[in-house]
N, C-alpha and C positions, 0 to 999 in steps of 0.2 A: 235606931240605926247602930249596927255593930261597931264597936270601937276598932280602929285598925290595930293590928298585932304589931309587935316590936319590929318583926322582920319587914313588914309593909312600910312602917314609919322610917326605917333606915333606908330602904329602896327609894322611898319618895324624896329623902333628903338628898341622896345621890343625884337623883333626876333633876331636882331643883338646882343643884350646883352646876351640872352639865348644861342645863338650859341657860343659866346666867352667862356661861362661857359662850354659848352659841349666840346669844343676843349680843354679847360684846364683839365677837368676831364679825357678825353681820354689819354692825354700825362702824367698824374700823378696818374694813377690808383693804383700803388703800395705805394702811400703815404697816410697819413691820410688827409682826405678831410672833412673839418668841414663846417658846415652851414655858419659861419661867413666869413671864408676864401673865399668860393665860392661867398657869396653875395657881398664881396668887388670886385671880378672879374666882377660881373654883374653891380656894382655901384648901388645896391639896398640895402635897409635895410634888415636885416636878416629875419624879420617877413614877410615883403611883398614879399621878394625874393622866400621863400618856396612856397607861394601860387601861385605866378606868374609862377614859374617853373612848377608846377603840372598843372596848368590850360593850359599852352602853349605845354606841351609834353605829357599829359595824364599819367603821372607817377610822383610820389613824387621823391624829390631828392634822398632819400635813395634807393628807388626801382630802379632808373636809375643807380646809382653807383653800387648797388649789382648785377643788371643784367649784366652790362658791365664786371665786375669782374669775374662772373661765366662763361660768354661766352668766355672770353679770357682764363680762365683755361681750359674750355672744349677744345678748340683748342690746348692748350699746351699738355693736355693729349693724344691727338690724335697724335701730331706731334713731341713729345719729349719723346720717350719710355723709355730713361734712366734717365730722371729727376724725382726726388722723388716727391710724392704727397705733402709732406710737403713743399718742396722748391717751388712748384707751388703755393700753398696756399699763402706763404709769398710774392712771386713776383707779385701775383695779389691783394694784399692789405688785405689778411685776417689775423687775429690775430693768427691763428693756424690751424692745420689740422682738429681738431674737429669742430670748427665753420665752417670751409670750407665744410666739409663733410655733415653737416646738412643743409647748404644753398644749396649745389649742389643736395642732394637728394630731396629736396623740389621742385627744379626746374625741374629736369629731372627724378625723381622717380627711381633712382638707385645711387649707391654708385660711387664715382670717380674711384676706381679701377675697377668696373664693367664696367663703361663707357670706360676706357682705354683698357680692354681686349675684347672688342667687342660690348659692349652696345651701342656705338655710331652708329654702323651699324643698330642695331635694331630700334634705334630712327630715323635714316634716312628713313628706310623702312616704319616705322609708318607714318612718315610725308608725304611720297608719297601717302599712301593709305588713311589717315585719316584726313589730315590737309593741308592747303596751306602753303608752305614755300616760299622763294624767288626764288626757282630753278625751272624754266620752262623746263629744259632740263635734268631731272633725268634719263630718258631713255638712253639719249646719254651718260651720265657719266657711267652708268652700262656697256653699250656696250663698251665704251673705255677701261674700267678696264678688260674686258674679252678677249681683243685681243692684240696681240704683235704688238705694235704700236710705239716702242721707239728704236732709233738707234743712237749710238755715232759715230760721223764722225771725230771730231778734239777735242779729250780731252785736249791736250796740251794747246789749246787756249780757252778752256772752251766754246766750241761751239758744239751744238748738232742739229740733224735733227730729227723731230718729225712727225709723220704721223697723219693728222688731220682727213682725210677721204681717200677713195679709190683713189681720184683723186687729193688730196691736201696734201702737207707737208710744214712744216714751220721750220725756224731756231730759235733756243734758245740759247741765250748767256748770260753768267754770267759775270756782269761787275758793276763797280762803277758808280753809278748815283749821279748827283749833288743834293744838296739842293735846293728847289724851294720855293720862296715865291709867293702865289696866292691869287687871289681875287676870291670868290666863291658865288654861290647861292645854298642853300641846300634844299633837298627834303627829307621828311620822309614819308615812306610808300612803297607799291609795285612799282617796276620799271622795272623788267624783260621784255625785248622785247618791251618796250613802248617807241618807237622811237618818237611819238608825244610829250611825256613828256620831253624827252632830248631836243627836238627842242624848246619847250617853255622855258625851264630853260636857255638854251644858248642864246635864243633871248633876255630875260631879261638882262643877264650878258653882251652881246655885246651892247645893248642899252646903258647900264650904261657906259661901257668902251669906246665906241665911243664918248660919249660926253666929255670925259677927255682925248682924244688923246692917249689912251692906246692900240689901235688896229693898226695893220700894223707894228709893230716893228719888226726887222729881228729876234730877239730872242724870240719873244712871242711864247708860247706853249699853246695849249688847251688841257684839260684833264678832266677826271672823276675820282674822288676818292671814293673808296668804304670803308665805315667805319666798316662794319659788315660782318659776314659770314651768307649767306642765309641758310646754313645748320644748324645753331644754332640759330639765332635771328628770332623771329616771324616776318612774312612778314610786318605787320603794323608798325614795329618798325625799319626797315631797313633804313639807311641813306646813301644817295649819294650826293656829292658835285660836281657840275660841275664847272670848274675852268679856269682861264687864268693866266699865270704867269705875274707878275708885279714888279716893282721896289720895294725893301724893305720898303721904306718910303711912299708907295702910301696910302692916306686916304681913308677910306671906310665909308659908312653910310648905314642906313637902312637895308633892307635884304641882302645887299653885305656884307659879311665877309671877313677877311683876315686871313691866317694861314700860317705857315712854313711846308712844307712837308719834312721831314728828308732825307738826302742822304744816301749812303752807298752801300752795295753789293745788287744787284738785279739780279733776273732771268728775262730776257727781251725776250718775244717771238714776232717775227715780222709776223703780219698776214695781208694778203690781203683777205677781206671778201667780198661776194657777197651781203650781206645786213645785216640789224640789227638782223635778226633771227639767224645769225651764231656766234653771240658773246658768247652765252652760250656754244657752241661747242668748241670755241677757249679757253675759260677758262678751260673746261674740258681737252682739249689737254695739257694744261700747268700743271694742278693740277693732273690729273689722268694719263696722259701719260708720261709726263717728270719727274715730281717731285719724284715719288716713287723709281726711279733708278738712280737719279742724284747724290746722296751723299749729297744733301742739305736738309734742312728742313725750313718750313716758319718762318720767324721772325715776331715780333709784330708790326713792322712799318707798315704804310698805303700801300695798293695795289692801282694801278691806271692805267687807260688807257690813253695812250699818242697818240692823234690824229695827223697823219701826212699829211692828205688831207682832203679837202671838198668834201664828196661824190656827192653833188649836182652839182659840177663843173667837176666830172669825167665822161668821155664819157660812161663808163659802169656802172656808179653808185657804183664803188668799194669803199670799207672802208679800208683804209691803216692805221693800228693802231699797236702800241707797247703796249703789255700787260705787266706790270712791277709788279713783285712779290718780295718783300723783303726776302732774304734768309740768312742762316748762315749754317756752316758746320754741317752735321748730327752727 
């Protein structure tokens, strides 16, 4: 394998530093995030950091923070019907409900209360008709919501059976998941249904891990972490990180980042898929079929796919995957 050039190593170092900042922002959105504190995370001077961040992400630092706060608030408005708009505003890092309402209206062209009372459905419909979103399976989501596809089989053990299609049903279990330390390669932009993209990302990650004897460990897990909601975040801003679990003290460099995925209570859907084209339907089964009647609501922790086999080595090319969504009681 060709050794990276000096220019490639330098660019990878910049990406690594910016990724560290993005991870820090994501886990501290409710806090005051100053230019100086984030520049310290990146190990850049504040002046240079602001310019570097904008050049590498396509957004100013303030635009990025504001967008993530509004998108988190939009999700909370949809999924937490009893939580006040003021409480959501504070939890997402806004100084008050007035500032939050102004920012929200500027982004979605409607008030937070209108979004909560049905405006998010209008936004979703507009997105399917007039703009690209990350959701390549919008029709499947609508169909799933319109049919009776959910059945509780063992509520005592928090296990459910969900119909994914006429010929396929899956188990969903609510359970405690551990905290994971992972090494990752991150992609920003469209990814839905792009199996070649995920193959390239994992190839880069595995090449790095193989050279450091991090592959083949009995406890190693491979996963993809999704940082944004495709129904809310513009397609060109969507972030996905392909990951493998690593020891907590693993050193990373260049484009390889390291982060901690919080544990806790998750809804875990166990899927056997015929190919990459079924991932969207699987997510719809969990989000549109199981969640509304489960007694749970999404939490703000990260969602991820946990891969349990290598489809290229499966005789039928099956994808065996656990889709893990953080939840809390409704």
